N, C-alpha and C positions, 0 to 999 in steps of 0.2 A: 573161270567160274564153272561150277558144276550145275548141271540141270537134269531134270527128269522129263521123260516124254511119255505121253499116254500111248498105250498100245491099242490097236484097232481090234476090238472084240465085242460081240453082242453082250448086253447086260440086262438083267432084270432091274427094274427101277423101284427102289423102296421110297414111297412117297414121303415117309417120315424123315428121310435124309435131307429134304429140301425145304422144310418148313422153317420160318424164321424163329429165332429165340431172342433173348434180351442180353446181348453182348456187344462189345465195342464195334464189331463188324457192322452193326446196324446203323452206326453213326454216318451222317453225310460227310463229305470231304470238307466242306466249309466249317461245319460244326467241329469236326476233328481238328482242323487247323487252329481254330480259336482255342480249343481246349489244350492243345499242345503248347501254344504260346503262353497260356495262363498257368501252365504247370499242373493242370488237372487231369491230364492224360499223358501217357508216354507212347512214343511210336513203337516201342518194343511190345507193349500190351496190345496195341492196335494190330500190329503185324501178326503177333501170335494168335489173336482172335480170328483174323482173316485166314490164316493158315489152317486153323482148326476147322473153319467153315469149308475150305477147299477139301480138306481131308474127309469131311462128313458127306459132302454132296457132289463132288466132281466126278466120282466114278459113275454116278447115276446119270449125270447130265452131259459129260464130255465137253465142257465149255472151255476149260483151260487145258491146252494140249501140250505145252512145254512149260516147265516151272523152274525158276531159279531155286537152288538149294536153300534150305531154311537158315543155315548158319550165315550164308552170305547176306540174306535179307535182314537177319537180326543184327549183323555187324553194321549195315547201313542204318538201321533203326537206332542203334545206340549212338551212332555219330550224329543223327538228327536230334536226338534227345540232348546231347551235350550242347549243340548249337542253340537249341531253344532255351536250355537252362542258363546259358550265358547271355540270353537276350539278343542273339544274333542268328535268327533263322535264315536258312540258306535261300529261301524263296517262298512263293505263295503256296507251293505244294510240299514244303519240307516235311518229311516223315510220313507222307500219305502214300499208302500202297495202291497201285493201279495195274491194269492189264493193257496189253498192246495187241492189236489185231495181227494175225499171222501173214498179212501181205506187207507189213512194215518191217524194216530191218532193225534189229536190236543186237548189239554187239554180244557175241557169245551164245546166242540162242538160235535154234533152228528157224529158218524162214522158208517154209515149204510152198507158200501160196496155194496150198491145197493140191499141188501137182506131185504125183508120185516120183517123177524124175528128179525133183528137187528135194526129196526127203532128207538127204544127207547134207544139204547146204546150210552152212552156219556163217553168217556175215562176220567180218572182223572189225566192223565199225557200226556205230549208230547212224541212221540217216538223220538229217537236221531236225526234223520235228521231234524225233525221239530224244536227240541230244538236248532239245529245248526243255522237255519235261524233266530230264535229269538235272539240268541247270536250275530248275525251279525247286529241286529237292525231292522230287517224287521217287518212290521206291518201286521199281518195276518187278512185279510178281512173276510174270510169264506171258505167254502168248495165248490168244484165243482163236478158236477154230473158224475156218472160212470154207466156202466152196471153191472149186478149182478156179484160179485167177480172179477170185472174188466176183464172179459174174453169174450169180444164180439167186433165186428167191428163197432158197433153203440153205442150210449150212451142213455140209458133210463132204467127205472126200475119201479117196482110196488110201490115204496116209493114216488118218486118224479115225475115220468113221463119222457117223452123224452126231450132231448136237441136239439135245432134247430141250423142250420148253419147260421151265420150272413151274409155270402155271398149269400145265397138263403135259406130263412126259410122253404121252402118245402123240403129241403135236409137235410141229416144227417151231423153232423160234424165229423163223424167217431168215432172210439173207440179204446181203452177204455178211453182215455183222452179227449173225445169230449167236456166235460164241460169246461175243462181248455182251449182248443183251442178256443171255442166260446167266453169265457170270455175275453181272450186276444184280439181276433180279433175285439171285440166290445168295447174295452177300459176299461174293468172292472179289472184294474190292469195291470202293465207292465211286471209282472213276474208271473209264475205259477209253483208250485212244483207238479210233476206228476210221473208216473211210466211207464215202457215199458217192456213187456215180449215177445212181438212178433210184434212190430211196434206200440204199443199203444201210444207212444209220437209222432213218426214221421208221421204216416198216418194222424191223426187228424190235425197235423201242416200243412201238405200239403193241406188237404181239406179246411182249414180255412185261408190259406195265412199267417201262422205264422211260427216261427222257433222252431224246437224241437230237443233236443240233448239227445241221449242215450249214457251215458258214458260206458267205459269198465267195465266189472264185477270187483268189488272190489275197484274201484277208488273213488267212493263217498260212503257215509254212506248208508247202506241198510235199507230197511223197516223192522220193528220189531214188529208191532202191531198185525195185523191179521196174521193167519198162512200163510206161504209162499206156494203157489200152484205151483210155476214155477222154483224151484231151483234158480240158479243164472242167468237163462234166464231173470228174472225180476230185473231191477235196477231202482233206483230213479234218475230222471234227471230234468233239467229245460226246460221250454217252455217260449218263449218271442216273441217280435216282431223284434228282430235283433240278429245276431250272437254275437255281442258284449255283449248284455244283457244276453244271455245264458252263455257266458264265465264268466261274473260277478257272476252269481249265482252258476255256477259249482265250481268256486273257493271257494265260501262260504260253500258249502256242501261237499267238498272233504275231504277224510280222511287225505290227505297231500296237503294243498293248494299250497305249494311251487312248486309242479310239474306243476302247471298251469302258475304261474307268479313269477318272482323274483323281480317284481317292487313294490310289497307291495300294501296295500289297497289304498294309496293316488292317484295312477295313474289309469286313465281309462283303461279298458282292450284293447281298440283300439291301445294303444302304443305298447304293447307286441304282439298283434295279427299281426299288421303290420310288426314289426321287424322279427317275426318268418316266416311270409309268404314270405317276401322278401329275407330272408337269404337262402332259400332252395326251388328250383323249384320241383314240384311234378311229380312223374311218375304215371300217371293216366290211369287206365283201364276203358274205357267206355264200358258198357255192351251192346252188340248188342241186339236190341229189338227182341222179338219173331216174327215169321212170322205171327202169329195170337195171339189175346188175349191181345193187348195193344191198347188203343185209339190213333188214328193218331195224335191228337193234343198233346198228351203226348210225342210221339216219336219226333214230330217237336220241342218241347221245349227242349228235350235232345240234339238234333242236334245243336240247337242254342247255348246251354250252352257249348257244346264241342268246338264250334268255338271260343267262347269268351275266354275260358280258354286257348286254344292254342295261341290266340293272346296275352294273358297275359304272355306267355313264358313257360307254363307248357307242358310237353311231354304227349300227349294223344294218346293212342292206342286203337282201337276198338277190342274187343274180345268177343267170346261167354261167357255166364255166367260161371264164374270160380268155380262153385259149383253146386251140384245137389239139385234142389228145392225139389225133392221127398225125398231125404235123410234128409234134414233139417226139412221138414214137418213131416216125420216119427218120428224124435226125439221128436218133440213137441207133437204129437198126442199119442206117447207111454208113455210119462212121465207126462204130465200135468194132465191127468185123475186121477192119483194116488194122486197128490197134492190136487185136488178137493175133492176126497174121504177122505183124511186125514183131510182136513179143516172142512168138514161136521161133522166128528166124534169129532174133538177137540172142536168145538163150540156147539156141541149138537143140530145141526139143523135137522129139519124134512125134509128128502130128498124129500118126496112126495109133500111138499109145495113149493119146489124150481121151478124156471122156467124150461121148458122142455129142453132147451139147456144145462143147468147145470146138469140136471138128466142124459141126454145122455152122457155127458162127464164122470160123475161118474160111469156109467154102463160100460164104456170102461175099467175100472180098475178091473173088476170082473174076467176076463179071465187070464191075465198074472200072473205068480207066482212071488214071491220075487226074485227068481233066474233070471227070465226073465227081471225084472226091473234092477237088478244088471248088467246083460249083456248089456242092452241098455245104461246104464250110462257108462260102460266100452267102448262101441263103440263110444259114444259121446266124451269121453276123448281122445281116439285114433284119432278120426276125427279132433278134435281141434289141436292136434299136427301136423297132416298132413296138415291141412289148413294153418298153420303158414308159410309153404313154399311159399304161395301166396305172402307174404309181402317181400320176398327176391327179387321179380320181380316188385312189384308195391307198391306205397305208399297209393294210394286211389283207391277204386272201386267206380265208378260213375254210377248211374242209377237213374231213377225216384224213388220217395218214394213209388209210387203206379202206377200200369199200367192204372188206371182209375181215374175218377173224383168222387166227392160225388154223391150218389144215393138217391132215394126218402126216406123220413124219416121213412116210415112204413115198409121198407124192411130190413131184417137182413144183406144182402149183395147185390151187384149189380146183377140184373137178367141177364144182358149181358155185355160183354166188347168187343168193336169193332164188335158188331153184333153176337158174339158167346155166347152161354149159359155159365154162369160163375159158378164155384164151390164156396163153402163157403169160401175157403182160397185164391181164385184167386186174390183178392185185396192186399194180403200180399206177392205177388210174390217175391219182393225184400227185404222185411223187416226182416224176421225172421232169415236170415243168420247171422246178427250181434249178435243177442241174443244167437244163438247156438255157435257162435265162441267166445263169450265174448268180442267182439270188439266194439270200439266207432263208432257211426253213427249219422248223423245229416241230417235233412231235411231243405232245404233253399227254400223259396218261389220264384216262377218264377214271376217277376213283370209284364210281358206283358200278362199273362193269369192267371186269378184268379183260385185258387183251384188246382194248380199243384206245386209240390215241387221236387227239385233235391236232391237226397240222396248221401252223401259222406260217405263212410265207410273206416276206417283206421285200422292200426295194433293194436292189443290189447295193451293197456297201452300208446299208442301214442296220447292221448286225446288232449293235448295242441296244438300239431302240426296240428292235424285234424281241430281243431277250427280255427287255423290261416288260413289254406287253405280254409275252409268254409267261413271265413270272406272275403277272396280275391274273392272267387266265388260269394258271395253276391254283392261285389262292381262291379265285372265284369258284372253281370246281370243287375245292376242298371245303368250302364254307357250308 
C-alpha cells in the first residue's frame, strides 16, 4: 500500500478552505450506508468527494497526517459497490470511508504516537479493533494527528506539527483526539476511530462541534498496539457528526454487538435508538455548575439543555457534582505516570528526547513504590464499587463536556476560565470521572453555540441505553 505523510511546516490558514459545501462528504455514515444499499449512492462517489475535501482543507488544518493513496481507496470502494449491487454488503460500514487515530495500529500506515523516535514505524498488521472495522467493510482513509503518547489536552507533536480547529483555526481542537475531531468537523470522513483515557474523545468533540462516545470499559475491543499507559481508563470509541453514526460504529467495534441492537445490520440505528429512548424516561442528575471556573456561556447552554430534556418528559434534578474531582484526578495522576514509564522502557525510547510534559509525567513514577501503586489500584477498585450506588438514584449524569471553550493553538491549556487562572486539568473538570468509573459517556454538540458539548454519562455497561438518551438529547437540542 502506498501512503502519503504530511510534512511539519507552518501554514497560513485560508478560512474558505474549511467551510462546508453540498457534496456527498456531508452525508452521515448511517445515511450513506442506507443510500449505498439502495443503489442511490456509490462508494466511489463518496470516497472521491471525501478525498476532494481532504485536498481542499487538510493543508490548513493538519488533521489527517498519513493518507492511503487514492487508487487503493477507490479499488476498495469499487469492491464495496459490487457487493452492494449484488445485495450482499460486507458489513454495517461497507463502503464508508473513515479515519483512525495515530495511536492505533493500521497495517501499512505509520503509527508515530506523536513521538519523533517512532516517526518511521509502520506496523505490519492491524490491531484487533482496526481489523474489526475492516471486517465491517469500512474504507480506512488514513491516520489523524495526536499529541505525544496521546496524553495532552491539545493536538500536535514534533513529527507532524499542530492541528487546528475548523471552527476557528487560531484555536486548538483539543486533545488527544483533536485530529479526529478536526477531520470530522471539516468533512474528512463521517466516522473516526479514536481513544479516550481522560476525555480525549469527548472534549475534542465538544470543541469541534462533533459527537464523541466513550464506551464502558470492556464493551468494545481495546487497543493492543502500543503499550497501554492508562489501564482501562483508556478505551477505543467512535467519533462522528451524529449520535446515530456513533451508535453505528459502536456496534461494529463492540465485543458483543447484540448488546447495542437486536435489529441487525440492515436497520439504521435510529430505529432502535428511538425505541429505547421512548420506552424509558431517564432520571437525570444535572450537575450544578461551580461558583467559579466555568464560562457563563457554557452554563447557559447547560440550563437550556436541561429545560429541553424536561420538556421531553425526562425527570431532571439539579445536584452538586456527585463525585470528588480531586479524588478522580488523584487516581489519574498517581497511575498514568507509571504507564508512561513502562511504555518508555518497553519501546526503548530515550527519555531525554521526549517532550517536557512526558518527561515530567515519567518522573512522577520515581517516588511511589510498587506497594504504593497497588494501594492506589485497590482504592480505585473500591471507589468504583461505591460509585455504583449513584446509578441506583440516577440513569444519567448531565454536565458540559468541558467548562470552557477551545483556547489558542499555542497554549497547552486555557490560561483562564471565566476570568480565573486555570490549572492544567481545569478543562477536564467533568471528563475523567467516566474513565475512572469505567462508565459510558458521550458529548453531544450544542447547535446554538459552536464549540460547546453536553456530556451524558451513564451506568457502566448501559451503553446502548445511554446512546438512546443521547440521541433524544440531540433531537431536543435541534428542535
